[in-house]
TIPA-927079 format. One record per residue (C-alpha): x, y, z; residue in one letter; residue number from 1. Coordinates in steps of 0.25 Angstrom, whole numbers, plus 5000, padded with zeros to 4 digits. Layout:
REM residues N
<atom><u>X</u><v>Y</v><w>Z</w><residu>A</residu><num>NUM</num></atom>
...
END
This chain:
REM residues 152
<atom><u>5000</u><v>5000</v><w>5000</w><residu>M</residu><num>1</num></atom>
<atom><u>5006</u><v>5014</v><w>4996</w><residu>Y</residu><num>2</num></atom>
<atom><u>5001</u><v>5027</v><w>5000</w><residu>E</residu><num>3</num></atom>
<atom><u>5003</u><v>5039</v><w>4990</w><residu>L</residu><num>4</num></atom>
<atom><u>5002</u><v>5053</v><w>4995</w><residu>Y</residu><num>5</num></atom>
<atom><u>5004</u><v>5067</v><w>4992</w><residu>F</residu><num>6</num></atom>
<atom><u>5009</u><v>5078</v><w>5002</w><residu>L</residu><num>7</num></atom>
<atom><u>5007</u><v>5093</v><w>5001</w><residu>N</residu><num>8</num></atom>
<atom><u>5018</u><v>5103</v><w>5004</w><residu>S</residu><num>9</num></atom>
<atom><u>5015</u><v>5101</v><w>5019</w><residu>S</residu><num>10</num></atom>
<atom><u>5018</u><v>5086</v><w>5018</w><residu>Q</residu><num>11</num></atom>
<atom><u>5003</u><v>5083</v><w>5021</w><residu>K</residu><num>12</num></atom>
<atom><u>4997</u><v>5072</v><w>5013</w><residu>K</residu><num>13</num></atom>
<atom><u>4987</u><v>5077</v><w>5003</w><residu>I</residu><num>14</num></atom>
<atom><u>4983</u><v>5064</v><w>4996</w><residu>A</residu><num>15</num></atom>
<atom><u>4986</u><v>5050</v><w>4998</w><residu>A</residu><num>16</num></atom>
<atom><u>4983</u><v>5037</v><w>4991</w><residu>Q</residu><num>17</num></atom>
<atom><u>4985</u><v>5022</v><w>4995</w><residu>K</residu><num>18</num></atom>
<atom><u>4989</u><v>5012</v><w>4984</w><residu>L</residu><num>19</num></atom>
<atom><u>4991</u><v>4997</v><w>4985</w><residu>E</residu><num>20</num></atom>
<atom><u>4999</u><v>4992</v><w>4973</w><residu>V</residu><num>21</num></atom>
<atom><u>5000</u><v>4977</v><w>4971</w><residu>K</residu><num>22</num></atom>
<atom><u>5012</u><v>4969</v><w>4965</w><residu>M</residu><num>23</num></atom>
<atom><u>5012</u><v>4966</v><w>4950</w><residu>L</residu><num>24</num></atom>
<atom><u>5006</u><v>4952</v><w>4946</w><residu>N</residu><num>25</num></atom>
<atom><u>5013</u><v>4942</v><w>4938</w><residu>E</residu><num>26</num></atom>
<atom><u>5008</u><v>4949</v><w>4925</w><residu>A</residu><num>27</num></atom>
<atom><u>5014</u><v>4962</v><w>4929</w><residu>G</residu><num>28</num></atom>
<atom><u>5001</u><v>4969</v><w>4932</w><residu>I</residu><num>29</num></atom>
<atom><u>5001</u><v>4978</v><w>4943</w><residu>E</residu><num>30</num></atom>
<atom><u>4989</u><v>4977</v><w>4953</w><residu>H</residu><num>31</num></atom>
<atom><u>4984</u><v>4989</v><w>4961</w><residu>I</residu><num>32</num></atom>
<atom><u>4973</u><v>4987</v><w>4971</w><residu>N</residu><num>33</num></atom>
<atom><u>4962</u><v>4996</v><w>4967</w><residu>P</residu><num>34</num></atom>
<atom><u>4956</u><v>4997</v><w>4981</w><residu>N</residu><num>35</num></atom>
<atom><u>4969</u><v>5003</v><w>4986</w><residu>S</residu><num>36</num></atom>
<atom><u>4968</u><v>5015</v><w>4977</w><residu>R</residu><num>37</num></atom>
<atom><u>4959</u><v>5027</v><w>4979</w><residu>Y</residu><num>38</num></atom>
<atom><u>4958</u><v>5038</v><w>4968</w><residu>N</residu><num>39</num></atom>
<atom><u>4957</u><v>5050</v><w>4978</w><residu>S</residu><num>40</num></atom>
<atom><u>4959</u><v>5060</v><w>4967</w><residu>G</residu><num>41</num></atom>
<atom><u>4966</u><v>5069</v><w>4977</w><residu>G</residu><num>42</num></atom>
<atom><u>4955</u><v>5071</v><w>4988</w><residu>A</residu><num>43</num></atom>
<atom><u>4953</u><v>5084</v><w>4994</w><residu>N</residu><num>44</num></atom>
<atom><u>4951</u><v>5084</v><w>5009</w><residu>F</residu><num>45</num></atom>
<atom><u>4946</u><v>5096</v><w>5016</w><residu>I</residu><num>46</num></atom>
<atom><u>4942</u><v>5099</v><w>5030</w><residu>F</residu><num>47</num></atom>
<atom><u>4931</u><v>5110</v><w>5031</w><residu>C</residu><num>48</num></atom>
<atom><u>4920</u><v>5116</v><w>5040</w><residu>D</residu><num>49</num></atom>
<atom><u>4908</u><v>5110</v><w>5032</w><residu>M</residu><num>50</num></atom>
<atom><u>4903</u><v>5104</v><w>5019</w><residu>I</residu><num>51</num></atom>
<atom><u>4893</u><v>5111</v><w>5011</w><residu>V</residu><num>52</num></atom>
<atom><u>4888</u><v>5106</v><w>4998</w><residu>N</residu><num>53</num></atom>
<atom><u>4899</u><v>5095</v><w>4999</w><residu>D</residu><num>54</num></atom>
<atom><u>4910</u><v>5106</v><w>4999</w><residu>K</residu><num>55</num></atom>
<atom><u>4919</u><v>5109</v><w>5011</w><residu>P</residu><num>56</num></atom>
<atom><u>4917</u><v>5122</v><w>5018</w><residu>I</residu><num>57</num></atom>
<atom><u>4928</u><v>5130</v><w>5025</w><residu>N</residu><num>58</num></atom>
<atom><u>4939</u><v>5120</v><w>5023</w><residu>P</residu><num>59</num></atom>
<atom><u>4950</u><v>5120</v><w>5034</w><residu>F</residu><num>60</num></atom>
<atom><u>4963</u><v>5113</v><w>5038</w><residu>T</residu><num>61</num></atom>
<atom><u>4962</u><v>5116</v><w>5053</w><residu>Q</residu><num>62</num></atom>
<atom><u>4950</u><v>5114</v><w>5062</w><residu>L</residu><num>63</num></atom>
<atom><u>4948</u><v>5120</v><w>5076</w><residu>S</residu><num>64</num></atom>
<atom><u>4940</u><v>5112</v><w>5086</w><residu>L</residu><num>65</num></atom>
<atom><u>4932</u><v>5124</v><w>5090</w><residu>S</residu><num>66</num></atom>
<atom><u>4928</u><v>5126</v><w>5075</w><residu>H</residu><num>67</num></atom>
<atom><u>4915</u><v>5117</v><w>5072</w><residu>K</residu><num>68</num></atom>
<atom><u>4918</u><v>5109</v><w>5085</w><residu>N</residu><num>69</num></atom>
<atom><u>4930</u><v>5102</v><w>5077</w><residu>G</residu><num>70</num></atom>
<atom><u>4921</u><v>5097</v><w>5066</w><residu>Q</residu><num>71</num></atom>
<atom><u>4926</u><v>5097</v><w>5051</w><residu>A</residu><num>72</num></atom>
<atom><u>4922</u><v>5091</v><w>5038</w><residu>Y</residu><num>73</num></atom>
<atom><u>4932</u><v>5084</v><w>5029</w><residu>A</residu><num>74</num></atom>
<atom><u>4929</u><v>5085</v><w>5014</w><residu>Y</residu><num>75</num></atom>
<atom><u>4935</u><v>5075</v><w>5004</w><residu>I</residu><num>76</num></atom>
<atom><u>4935</u><v>5078</v><w>4989</w><residu>N</residu><num>77</num></atom>
<atom><u>4941</u><v>5066</v><w>4982</w><residu>N</residu><num>78</num></atom>
<atom><u>4938</u><v>5072</v><w>4968</w><residu>Y</residu><num>79</num></atom>
<atom><u>4935</u><v>5058</v><w>4963</w><residu>V</residu><num>80</num></atom>
<atom><u>4925</u><v>5048</v><w>4969</w><residu>A</residu><num>81</num></atom>
<atom><u>4928</u><v>5042</v><w>4983</w><residu>L</residu><num>82</num></atom>
<atom><u>4925</u><v>5028</v><w>4977</w><residu>S</residu><num>83</num></atom>
<atom><u>4922</u><v>5024</v><w>4991</w><residu>S</residu><num>84</num></atom>
<atom><u>4909</u><v>5023</v><w>4999</w><residu>D</residu><num>85</num></atom>
<atom><u>4916</u><v>5026</v><w>5012</w><residu>R</residu><num>86</num></atom>
<atom><u>4927</u><v>5035</v><w>5017</w><residu>I</residu><num>87</num></atom>
<atom><u>4935</u><v>5032</v><w>5030</w><residu>I</residu><num>88</num></atom>
<atom><u>4940</u><v>5044</v><w>5037</w><residu>V</residu><num>89</num></atom>
<atom><u>4951</u><v>5043</v><w>5047</w><residu>K</residu><num>90</num></atom>
<atom><u>4955</u><v>5055</v><w>5057</w><residu>V</residu><num>91</num></atom>
<atom><u>4969</u><v>5055</v><w>5063</w><residu>W</residu><num>92</num></atom>
<atom><u>4974</u><v>5064</v><w>5073</w><residu>K</residu><num>93</num></atom>
<atom><u>4989</u><v>5067</v><w>5074</w><residu>R</residu><num>94</num></atom>
<atom><u>4996</u><v>5062</v><w>5086</w><residu>D</residu><num>95</num></atom>
<atom><u>5004</u><v>5074</v><w>5092</w><residu>N</residu><num>96</num></atom>
<atom><u>5011</u><v>5065</v><w>5102</w><residu>S</residu><num>97</num></atom>
<atom><u>5023</u><v>5063</v><w>5093</w><residu>G</residu><num>98</num></atom>
<atom><u>5020</u><v>5049</v><w>5089</w><residu>S</residu><num>99</num></atom>
<atom><u>5018</u><v>5054</v><w>5075</w><residu>N</residu><num>100</num></atom>
<atom><u>5005</u><v>5046</v><w>5073</w><residu>S</residu><num>101</num></atom>
<atom><u>4991</u><v>5049</v><w>5071</w><residu>D</residu><num>102</num></atom>
<atom><u>4979</u><v>5044</v><w>5079</w><residu>K</residu><num>103</num></atom>
<atom><u>4966</u><v>5039</v><w>5072</w><residu>L</residu><num>104</num></atom>
<atom><u>4955</u><v>5048</v><w>5078</w><residu>V</residu><num>105</num></atom>
<atom><u>4943</u><v>5041</v><w>5070</w><residu>Y</residu><num>106</num></atom>
<atom><u>4939</u><v>5034</v><w>5057</w><residu>T</residu><num>107</num></atom>
<atom><u>4926</u><v>5036</v><w>5050</w><residu>K</residu><num>108</num></atom>
<atom><u>4919</u><v>5030</v><w>5038</w><residu>R</residu><num>109</num></atom>
<atom><u>4910</u><v>5038</v><w>5029</w><residu>Y</residu><num>110</num></atom>
<atom><u>4901</u><v>5034</v><w>5018</w><residu>K</residu><num>111</num></atom>
<atom><u>4903</u><v>5041</v><w>5005</w><residu>V</residu><num>112</num></atom>
<atom><u>4898</u><v>5038</v><w>4991</w><residu>E</residu><num>113</num></atom>
<atom><u>4909</u><v>5032</v><w>4981</w><residu>P</residu><num>114</num></atom>
<atom><u>4906</u><v>5043</v><w>4970</w><residu>Q</residu><num>115</num></atom>
<atom><u>4908</u><v>5055</v><w>4979</w><residu>W</residu><num>116</num></atom>
<atom><u>4921</u><v>5063</v><w>4977</w><residu>N</residu><num>117</num></atom>
<atom><u>4920</u><v>5070</v><w>4990</w><residu>D</residu><num>118</num></atom>
<atom><u>4915</u><v>5068</v><w>5004</w><residu>T</residu><num>119</num></atom>
<atom><u>4915</u><v>5075</v><w>5018</w><residu>F</residu><num>120</num></atom>
<atom><u>4914</u><v>5071</v><w>5033</w><residu>F</residu><num>121</num></atom>
<atom><u>4914</u><v>5078</v><w>5046</w><residu>K</residu><num>122</num></atom>
<atom><u>4926</u><v>5077</v><w>5056</w><residu>L</residu><num>123</num></atom>
<atom><u>4926</u><v>5080</v><w>5071</w><residu>N</residu><num>124</num></atom>
<atom><u>4938</u><v>5084</v><w>5079</w><residu>F</residu><num>125</num></atom>
<atom><u>4939</u><v>5086</v><w>5094</w><residu>N</residu><num>126</num></atom>
<atom><u>4954</u><v>5087</v><w>5096</w><residu>E</residu><num>127</num></atom>
<atom><u>4965</u><v>5096</v><w>5091</w><residu>I</residu><num>128</num></atom>
<atom><u>4975</u><v>5090</v><w>5082</w><residu>G</residu><num>129</num></atom>
<atom><u>4980</u><v>5086</v><w>5068</w><residu>E</residu><num>130</num></atom>
<atom><u>4970</u><v>5076</v><w>5061</w><residu>Y</residu><num>131</num></atom>
<atom><u>4972</u><v>5068</v><w>5048</w><residu>K</residu><num>132</num></atom>
<atom><u>4959</u><v>5064</v><w>5041</w><residu>I</residu><num>133</num></atom>
<atom><u>4960</u><v>5053</v><w>5031</w><residu>E</residu><num>134</num></atom>
<atom><u>4949</u><v>5048</v><w>5022</w><residu>V</residu><num>135</num></atom>
<atom><u>4949</u><v>5035</v><w>5015</w><residu>F</residu><num>136</num></atom>
<atom><u>4940</u><v>5027</v><w>5006</w><residu>N</residu><num>137</num></atom>
<atom><u>4933</u><v>5014</v><w>5011</w><residu>K</residu><num>138</num></atom>
<atom><u>4946</u><v>5006</v><w>5007</w><residu>T</residu><num>139</num></atom>
<atom><u>4954</u><v>5015</v><w>5015</w><residu>E</residu><num>140</num></atom>
<atom><u>4961</u><v>5022</v><w>5004</w><residu>N</residu><num>141</num></atom>
<atom><u>4965</u><v>5037</v><w>5008</w><residu>L</residu><num>142</num></atom>
<atom><u>4956</u><v>5047</v><w>5001</w><residu>I</residu><num>143</num></atom>
<atom><u>4962</u><v>5059</v><w>5008</w><residu>S</residu><num>144</num></atom>
<atom><u>4967</u><v>5064</v><w>5021</w><residu>S</residu><num>145</num></atom>
<atom><u>4969</u><v>5078</v><w>5027</w><residu>N</residu><num>146</num></atom>
<atom><u>4974</u><v>5084</v><w>5041</w><residu>S</residu><num>147</num></atom>
<atom><u>4967</u><v>5093</v><w>5050</w><residu>L</residu><num>148</num></atom>
<atom><u>4972</u><v>5101</v><w>5061</w><residu>N</residu><num>149</num></atom>
<atom><u>4962</u><v>5103</v><w>5073</w><residu>V</residu><num>150</num></atom>
<atom><u>4964</u><v>5114</v><w>5082</w><residu>I</residu><num>151</num></atom>
<atom><u>4957</u><v>5120</v><w>5094</w><residu>N</residu><num>152</num></atom>
END
């Protein structure tokens, strides 16, 4: 299993894709497992105050716990069909104790329509810290991820 990813100038991951490549068979034909690929098309992941008419309103990169009681919406525009009837959302919190690891806060599954290009969901935060939110299709191939700094 390989993970290909692109970093921005701040060394943050902006797109990632997992790929499983199998060996050549006796006939010399390469076999790639189609379930390990996911055509994300460069999904856009935005945090915002609300969604109106399926569009994000007031996007932000930092959230205050006092603003809207720590609630935010995550909007994902995949630009191509999600091709999955479920998405899996994993929320991680950066461990600042020096152990250089992240703690899984929770995992949620949402029903979506496979033909949808975009979707959104609500997030709730009750502690300050740096969070990473990952969105996967039902076979756990990464669609997109983004980080959010939650302050007082």
